[in-house]
C-alpha positions as CSV (number, residue, x, y, z in Angstrom):
1,M,78.3,80.7,119.2
2,I,75.0,79.6,118.1
3,K,75.8,77.1,115.3
4,D,72.1,76.9,113.6
5,N,72.0,81.1,112.4
6,S,73.2,80.9,109.0
7,H,73.7,84.7,109.2
8,E,76.6,84.2,112.2
9,I,80.3,83.4,111.5
10,D,82.6,81.1,113.6
11,M,85.7,82.7,114.5
12,V,87.2,80.1,116.7
13,H,87.1,77.0,114.1
14,G,87.4,77.0,109.6
15,S,88.8,79.2,107.2
16,I,89.7,82.7,108.2
17,F,90.0,83.9,104.9
18,S,86.7,82.7,103.9
19,G,85.0,83.6,107.2
20,M,86.4,87.1,107.1
21,I,85.3,87.5,103.9
22,R,81.7,86.8,104.8
23,F,82.0,88.8,107.6
24,A,83.9,91.9,106.1
25,L,81.6,92.1,102.7
26,P,78.3,92.8,104.8
27,L,79.8,95.3,107.2
28,A,81.6,97.3,104.3
29,A,77.6,96.9,102.2
30,S,76.2,98.5,105.6
31,S,79.1,101.2,105.5
32,I,78.3,101.7,102.0
33,L,74.8,102.2,102.9
34,Q,75.0,104.6,106.2
35,L,77.1,106.9,103.7
36,L,74.5,106.8,100.8
37,F,72.6,109.0,103.8
38,N,75.2,111.5,103.2
39,A,76.1,110.9,99.9
40,A,72.0,111.1,98.5
41,D,72.3,114.8,100.3
42,V,74.5,115.9,98.5
43,I,74.1,114.6,95.5
44,V,70.4,115.9,95.5
45,I,71.7,119.3,96.8
46,G,74.0,119.0,93.8
47,R,72.0,118.5,91.1
48,F,68.8,120.1,92.6
49,S,70.4,123.6,93.8
50,N,73.3,125.6,93.6
51,S,77.2,125.7,95.0
52,N,76.8,127.3,98.2
53,S,73.9,124.8,99.6
54,L,76.4,122.0,98.3
55,A,79.2,123.6,99.8
56,A,77.1,124.1,103.0
57,V,76.7,120.0,103.0
58,G,80.1,119.5,103.0
59,A,80.7,121.8,105.6
60,D,78.2,120.2,107.9
61,G,80.0,116.7,106.4
62,L,83.0,116.8,108.4
63,I,80.6,117.7,111.6
64,V,78.4,114.3,110.4
65,G,81.5,112.5,110.5
66,L,83.0,113.5,113.4
67,F,80.1,112.1,115.3
68,T,79.4,109.0,113.3
69,N,83.3,107.6,113.7
70,F,83.1,108.3,117.5
71,L,80.2,106.4,118.0
72,V,81.5,103.6,115.9
73,N,84.9,103.6,117.9
74,L,83.4,104.1,120.6
75,A,81.3,101.0,120.3
76,V,84.6,99.1,119.7
77,G,84.6,98.4,123.2
78,A,81.7,96.9,123.0
79,T,82.5,94.8,120.4
80,V,86.4,93.7,121.8
81,L,84.6,92.9,125.2
82,A,81.6,91.0,123.6
83,S,83.7,88.9,121.5
84,K,86.6,87.9,123.8
85,Y,83.6,87.1,126.9
86,L,82.1,84.6,124.0
87,G,84.6,83.0,122.9
88,A,86.1,82.5,126.6
89,G,82.4,81.2,127.0
90,K,81.4,83.9,129.6
91,K,77.7,84.3,129.2
92,E,76.9,86.2,131.8
93,S,79.1,88.9,131.2
94,V,78.2,89.0,127.6
95,R,74.6,89.8,128.9
96,S,76.0,92.8,130.9
97,I,78.0,94.2,127.7
98,I,74.5,94.0,126.0
99,H,72.5,96.0,128.0
100,V,75.2,98.2,129.3
101,S,75.7,99.2,125.8
102,M,72.6,100.5,125.2
103,A,72.5,102.8,128.2
104,L,75.7,104.3,127.0
105,A,74.2,104.8,123.4
106,I,71.5,106.5,124.8
107,A,73.4,109.2,127.0
108,V,76.1,109.4,124.7
109,G,73.5,110.6,121.7
110,F,72.0,112.9,124.1
111,F,75.1,114.8,125.0
112,F,76.3,115.5,121.5
113,M,72.7,116.5,120.2
114,V,72.3,119.0,122.9
115,M,76.1,120.1,123.3
116,M,76.1,121.1,119.1
117,Y,72.7,122.9,119.5
118,I,74.8,124.7,121.6
119,I,78.2,125.5,119.7
120,G,77.2,124.6,116.3
121,K,77.5,128.3,115.0
122,P,80.7,128.4,116.9
123,F,82.2,125.3,115.4
124,L,81.5,126.0,111.9
125,L,82.5,129.8,112.2
126,L,86.1,128.0,113.1
127,L,86.6,126.2,110.2
128,N,86.2,129.6,108.4
129,T,82.9,128.8,106.7
130,P,82.6,131.2,104.2
131,Q,79.5,133.8,104.9
132,E,77.3,133.4,102.2
133,V,77.4,129.3,103.1
134,M,76.9,130.0,106.7
135,P,73.2,130.2,106.9
136,A,72.7,126.7,105.1
137,A,74.9,124.9,106.6
138,L,73.2,125.9,110.3
139,I,70.2,124.7,109.0
140,Y,71.7,121.5,107.6
141,L,73.1,120.9,111.4
142,Y,70.0,121.3,113.1
143,F,67.9,119.4,111.2
144,Y,70.4,116.7,111.8
145,L,71.2,116.6,115.1
146,P,67.9,114.8,116.3
147,G,68.9,112.2,114.5
148,L,72.1,111.6,116.7
149,P,70.5,109.4,119.8
150,G,69.3,107.6,116.7
151,V,72.8,107.0,115.1
152,A,74.2,106.0,118.7
153,L,71.5,103.2,119.1
154,Y,72.1,101.7,116.0
155,N,75.8,102.0,116.0
156,F,76.6,100.4,118.9
157,A,73.7,97.1,118.4
158,A,75.6,97.0,115.1
159,A,78.6,96.5,117.3
160,L,76.7,93.9,119.4
161,L,75.9,91.7,116.4
162,R,79.4,92.0,115.1
163,A,80.5,90.6,118.2
164,K,79.0,87.3,117.4
165,G,79.6,87.5,113.7
166,D,76.5,89.0,112.8
167,T,76.6,91.5,109.9
168,Q,74.0,90.7,107.6
169,R,71.1,91.8,109.4
170,P,72.5,95.3,109.9
171,F,73.1,95.1,105.9
172,V,69.4,94.8,105.5
173,F,68.2,97.2,107.8
174,L,70.4,99.6,106.5
175,L,69.4,98.5,103.0
176,I,65.6,99.1,103.8
177,S,66.4,102.8,105.5
178,G,68.6,103.6,102.9
179,I,66.0,103.5,99.8
180,L,63.8,105.2,101.9
181,N,66.4,107.7,102.5
182,V,66.5,108.6,98.7
183,F,63.2,108.8,98.2
184,M,62.7,111.4,101.0
185,N,65.8,113.6,99.8
186,L,64.1,114.0,96.3
187,F,60.4,114.3,97.8
188,F,61.6,117.1,100.4
189,V,63.9,118.8,97.8
190,L,62.0,118.1,94.5
191,A,58.2,118.9,95.8
192,A,58.4,120.1,99.3
193,H,61.0,123.1,97.8
194,M,63.0,122.5,101.5
195,D,66.5,122.4,100.1
196,V,69.1,121.4,103.2
197,A,66.5,121.2,105.2
198,G,64.6,118.8,103.7
199,V,68.2,116.3,102.9
200,A,68.7,116.7,106.6
201,L,65.5,115.4,107.9
202,A,65.7,112.8,105.5
203,T,68.6,111.4,107.1
204,T,67.5,111.6,110.4
205,I,64.2,109.8,109.8
206,S,66.0,106.8,107.6
207,Q,68.4,106.7,111.1
208,Y,65.7,106.5,112.9
209,I,64.1,103.9,110.6
210,A,67.4,101.6,111.0
211,T,67.5,102.2,114.5
212,T,64.2,100.5,114.9
213,L,64.5,97.4,113.1
214,M,68.0,96.8,114.7
215,L,66.3,97.1,118.5
216,I,63.4,95.0,117.3
217,C,66.1,92.4,115.9
218,L,68.0,93.0,119.5
219,M,64.8,92.3,121.3
220,R,63.5,89.1,119.6
221,E,67.5,87.6,120.2
222,K,66.6,83.8,122.0
223,D,70.5,83.4,122.8
224,I,72.6,85.7,124.9
225,F,72.5,88.7,123.0
226,H,68.8,89.1,123.4
227,L,68.0,93.0,124.8
228,D,65.0,93.3,127.6
229,L,64.4,96.6,127.6
230,C,63.8,96.8,131.5
231,S,67.6,95.5,132.0
232,I,69.4,98.2,130.4
233,R,71.4,100.1,133.1
234,F,74.9,101.7,133.7
235,E,77.0,98.9,135.8
236,K,80.9,99.8,136.5
237,E,82.9,97.0,135.7
238,P,81.1,96.1,131.9
239,L,80.8,99.9,131.7
240,A,84.5,100.6,132.6
241,G,85.7,97.7,130.6
242,M,84.3,99.2,127.6
243,L,85.2,102.5,128.2
244,R,88.8,101.6,128.6
245,I,88.8,100.3,125.4
246,G,86.3,102.5,123.5
247,V,87.4,105.8,124.7
248,P,90.9,105.9,123.7
249,S,89.5,104.8,120.3
250,A,87.1,107.4,119.9
251,C,89.5,109.8,121.1
252,Q,91.5,109.0,118.0
253,S,88.9,109.4,116.0
254,L,88.2,112.9,117.2
255,V,91.8,113.6,116.7
256,F,91.8,112.5,113.2
257,Y,89.0,114.8,112.6
258,I,90.7,117.9,114.7
259,S,93.5,117.5,112.3
260,N,90.7,117.0,108.9
261,F,89.2,121.1,110.5
262,V,92.2,122.4,110.4
263,I,92.4,121.1,106.7
264,Q,89.1,122.0,106.4
265,A,89.4,125.2,107.1
266,A,92.9,125.7,105.1
267,I,90.2,124.2,102.3
268,N,87.9,127.1,102.8
269,S,89.9,129.6,102.6
270,F,90.2,128.9,98.4
271,G,86.6,129.6,98.7
272,P,83.0,127.8,97.6
273,V,83.9,126.3,94.7
274,T,86.9,124.2,96.2
275,M,84.8,123.5,99.1
276,A,82.1,122.0,96.7
277,G,84.6,120.1,95.0
278,N,86.4,118.9,97.9
279,A,83.3,118.1,99.7
280,A,82.6,115.5,96.5
281,A,85.6,113.8,96.5
282,S,86.1,113.2,99.8
283,N,82.9,111.6,100.1
284,I,83.5,109.5,97.1
285,E,87.0,108.5,98.8
286,T,85.4,107.2,101.6
287,F,83.1,104.4,100.3
288,A,86.8,103.2,99.4
289,W,87.4,103.8,103.0
290,V,84.7,102.1,104.7
291,C,85.6,99.0,102.3
292,M,88.6,98.5,103.7
293,S,87.3,98.8,107.6
294,G,85.1,96.1,107.0
295,F,88.5,94.3,106.7
296,E,89.8,96.2,109.7
297,Q,87.0,95.5,111.6
298,A,86.8,91.3,110.7
299,G,90.5,91.0,111.8
300,M,90.0,93.0,115.3
301,T,87.2,90.7,116.0
302,Y,88.5,87.4,114.9
303,I,91.6,88.6,117.1
304,S,89.0,89.6,120.6
305,Q,87.3,86.0,120.0
306,N,90.6,83.8,119.7
307,L,92.3,85.5,122.3
308,G,89.5,84.7,124.6
309,A,89.7,81.2,123.3
310,A,93.4,81.3,123.5
311,D,93.9,80.3,120.2
312,Y,97.2,82.2,119.1
313,K,97.7,80.2,115.9
314,R,94.9,81.6,114.4
315,I,95.5,85.4,115.9
316,D,98.4,85.2,113.9
317,G,96.5,84.2,111.2
318,S,93.7,86.7,111.4
319,F,96.3,89.6,111.6
320,R,97.8,88.5,108.3
321,V,94.6,87.7,106.7
322,S,93.2,91.0,107.6
323,L,96.3,93.0,106.5
324,L,96.3,91.5,103.2
325,C,92.7,91.9,102.7
326,T,92.3,96.0,103.1
327,A,95.4,96.6,101.6
328,V,94.5,95.1,98.4
329,T,90.7,96.5,98.7
330,G,92.4,99.9,99.3
331,F,95.1,99.8,96.6
332,I,92.5,98.6,93.9
333,L,89.6,100.5,95.1
334,G,91.5,103.7,95.1
335,G,93.0,103.0,91.9
336,I,89.3,102.7,90.2
337,I,88.5,106.1,91.7
338,T,91.6,107.5,90.2
339,L,90.8,106.3,86.9
340,F,87.0,107.1,86.9
341,G,87.5,110.2,89.1
342,T,85.7,112.6,86.2
343,Q,82.8,110.2,85.7
344,L,82.5,109.9,89.6
345,M,82.5,113.4,90.2
346,H,79.7,114.5,87.7
347,I,77.5,112.3,89.8
348,Y,77.5,114.6,92.4
349,T,77.8,118.3,90.4
350,P,77.7,119.3,87.0
351,D,79.7,122.2,87.6
352,K,82.8,122.0,85.8
353,S,85.1,124.1,88.0
354,A,84.3,122.4,91.4
355,V,84.9,118.9,89.2
356,S,88.4,120.0,88.8
357,Q,89.4,120.9,92.4
358,G,87.6,117.5,93.7
359,L,89.7,115.9,90.8
360,V,92.9,117.7,92.6
361,R,92.0,115.9,95.7
362,I,90.8,112.3,94.0
363,R,94.3,112.1,91.9
364,F,96.7,113.0,94.4
365,I,94.8,110.9,97.5
366,C,93.0,108.1,96.0
367,S,96.0,106.3,94.0
368,I,98.0,105.5,97.2
369,Y,95.0,105.0,99.6
370,G,95.8,101.5,100.4
371,L,98.3,102.7,102.9
372,C,95.3,104.5,105.1
373,G,94.1,100.6,105.5
374,I,97.1,99.3,106.2
375,M,97.5,101.8,108.9
376,D,93.7,101.8,110.5
377,C,94.7,97.5,109.7
378,I,96.9,97.5,112.2
379,A,95.7,99.5,114.7
380,S,92.6,97.4,114.9
381,D,94.4,94.6,115.6
382,I,96.3,95.7,118.0
383,R,93.0,96.7,119.8
384,G,91.9,93.2,119.1
385,L,94.7,92.1,121.5
386,G,93.3,94.1,124.5
387,Y,95.3,97.3,123.8
388,S,93.1,100.2,122.9
389,M,95.7,103.2,124.3
390,L,98.6,102.4,122.4
391,P,97.5,102.3,118.8
392,S,95.3,105.9,119.8
393,V,98.4,107.3,120.8
394,I,100.6,106.5,118.1
395,S,97.9,107.4,115.8
396,M,97.3,110.5,117.4
397,F,100.6,112.1,116.7
398,G,100.1,110.3,113.1
399,A,97.0,111.8,112.6
400,C,96.9,115.2,114.3
401,V,100.3,116.2,115.0
402,L,102.2,115.7,112.2
403,R,99.2,116.8,109.9
404,I,99.1,120.3,112.1
405,L,102.9,120.5,111.7
406,W,102.8,120.1,107.9
407,I,100.2,122.7,107.9
408,C,101.6,125.0,110.2
409,T,105.3,124.5,108.5
410,I,105.3,123.5,105.1
411,F,101.7,124.6,103.8
412,V,102.0,128.6,105.1
413,L,105.2,129.3,102.8
414,P,103.6,131.2,99.7
415,Q,105.1,128.4,97.3
416,N,103.5,125.9,98.5
417,H,100.1,127.6,99.3
418,T,98.5,125.0,97.0
419,L,95.9,122.4,97.3
420,Y,98.7,119.8,96.2
421,C,101.1,120.7,99.0
422,L,97.8,120.4,101.8
423,Y,96.5,117.3,100.4
424,A,100.2,115.8,101.0
425,A,99.9,115.8,104.5
426,Y,97.6,112.5,104.3
427,P,100.0,110.2,103.0
428,V,103.0,111.2,104.4
429,S,101.2,110.8,107.6
430,W,99.9,107.5,106.9
431,A,103.1,105.9,106.0
432,I,105.2,106.9,108.9
433,T,102.6,106.2,111.2
434,A,102.1,102.6,109.6
435,I,105.4,102.1,109.8
436,I,105.5,102.8,114.0
437,L,102.1,100.7,114.2
438,A,103.8,97.8,112.5
439,A,106.8,97.7,115.2
440,S,104.5,98.0,117.8
441,Y,102.1,95.2,116.7
442,V,105.2,93.2,117.0
443,L,106.3,93.8,120.4
444,V,103.0,93.3,121.9
445,R,102.4,90.0,119.9
446,K,105.9,88.9,121.2
447,K,103.9,89.2,125.2
448,L,101.6,87.0,124.2
449,P,102.5,82.8,124.3
450,H,102.9,81.8,120.3
451,A,101.3,78.6,119.0
């Protein structure tokens, strides 16, 4: 750990609570700025275009979120391994992780870009996207996809900096690109009249600005986290280690989105107005989710570093602090969103019918949003202990199987074919999955020495 860098956090010494706050707040702020790329799209289109364009951005929002979350979760393998090796003082292993991570990011980013150009339209059709929304949805998607390699590189680079407790510089880079994104959105939509193509193009350009700043940052590092472009390559052992942790986590995020696609298809059946309201509401609630995620990532990274340092007392403390902070953040922010739901929805759209439909989701889900955070936090902390497959399998069961069963059995009944019944699949799955994950954490922790 480099002691003289104020942007880094010593995770194996000092107060866990204050260190975790310093870790989580810039990370949450960075995630919020990343969300603002899509939120700016939604707001600008909602205010200056029509409901079909807003519905198109909402339909693509799931696809955008799918890729972003897949890449973030795949990069978890880099964070966990780099943190563990850093805590154990294995410098050469950290260097290998840096360069293999960049090679993996480039490969995955280009693969997804090409794949979605091929299957993008069938994907949207699978979501029951209405015919009147489809042209705009395809335009947005095709302008967004070139940015995927940049998204991959940024998220892997940020994951590496998190491993040594640096969450401040990624925040600064996203702040710069996020501000530029807003101005480009307004220019492309109001001055260039590009509608959904304009907001997608603004997001893509902004993403590459953030990515460029991040890569320059790593190339200028003077410690073991220095990035040498000529050294970017695949190495069997570090790649296998990262994939062993990252792939189950990424697959979990995929399964979450598979269940969300099923739910989105059900939402689409209610028509464009409900789609528009749901798009705005889900975007609002995601801001609370990323704030919780900051503490989840902090807990996982703290546990990984202290596992490498064999400090089991700090592992237990890190679990307690991360879980408490995540739950409190979720319930407080969820309550605020529920209380000011009408005002927040009007930021996205002036359409009263869309606002009304969005409030159904907000009032039903956000009031107990802390349950989602508790579930995700326990899963992340188990990964910090080096077990990635276990929480992924449990979460896939809770997120996908339970929700799809709910839709195929309870929701399909004529008397239950309502938005309230559809949204109920979320809290039910959160509670059941959190209970199973908590029991699993206890069992995993018992295999390790106690303080």
